[in-house]
C-alpha angles and dihedrals in degrees: 000000000000117000104276120234124204123223113268095196095071129093121228137200128188111243114183107299090340143063135248112216124192116192110198091193091062094028086226136126129213139189117219119196121223095277096047091041093054091049096045095046091055095047095104098143090255100067112087126221088249091053089050092054089048088056089055092050092055095041100045105023095235129140123270093250091050091048091051090053092048091048091051094049092046096050092044091053094043091051092049089061089048095243094141131077103252123337130322115220124209118245119258089245092071111100114248094240106089120225126211118245089249092056091046093051090043089057091048091052089046091060093051105267112148117245088232089065094051108115113249131181112188116197108218109210123183116224093203144358112300138064130314101225099135121033129174115226132200107211097185146312126243122213108227092195095234103080093280131100134200117222120205114212135192135155145219121235107189095188129084095240136061117267123214121208114170120217111273139077091338096047111033146116128236131242096035143290083084090190108064098156098280118156126260096198115059118197123215118273134022112323117189132200093003094155142357134224126196115211141169104262096183122112094019094299116168140176127214128201113210118200131179128170120202109281092006134111118264112254130187136187126199132212125195140148088275095055118111109288122233113259124232093030130115129207107258121238119228117227124197119212113213118234112269 
């Protein structure tokens, strides 16, 4: 792999432990979690992939092999969103059979890497003219094995103060019930896995969380059976206790 070089024409803003990135060439914004942000910030064209992995070892106290996997996933995802100058090639040591992101993350979780360290790049897309202060996030969906799924939701508050949005038209789920345990006070920064919602995922069913802070754009996030599955989880088995 050539030494990756981040785009220098973007603007950035620290958001919690992560980083907000706006690329004017694409007219798109992205949120990088702590792992992706650390890798991207050190991609100066002079730092080798091995040196990037060493940074992850020191920062997150993972093994060298785990750090190399985290680095590869991070650079792959950053490249997929065009946040590097030019292309980023895979090293020759990577097997020719491509793995999906879900498979890679599942493997990382299987070897003991915390889900909090898994590299994530969130595209932030405005639904209408206005600002993007408060954005709902879907972290993952868990298959419960009985036709139901549990969606893990979080949010991004890009201001430095809490935002209050009461339950109602500006903070609701569709289809009903509109109140599914979502918060009404949103703390600054990226907040993952704040609440969970179990829903029937059969026959293409889906749920949507709609959120709109005062003066902000309306944003929504959708969960369905085809959403990215949570890593490190297994489908539960159902046991029946015979009548005694």
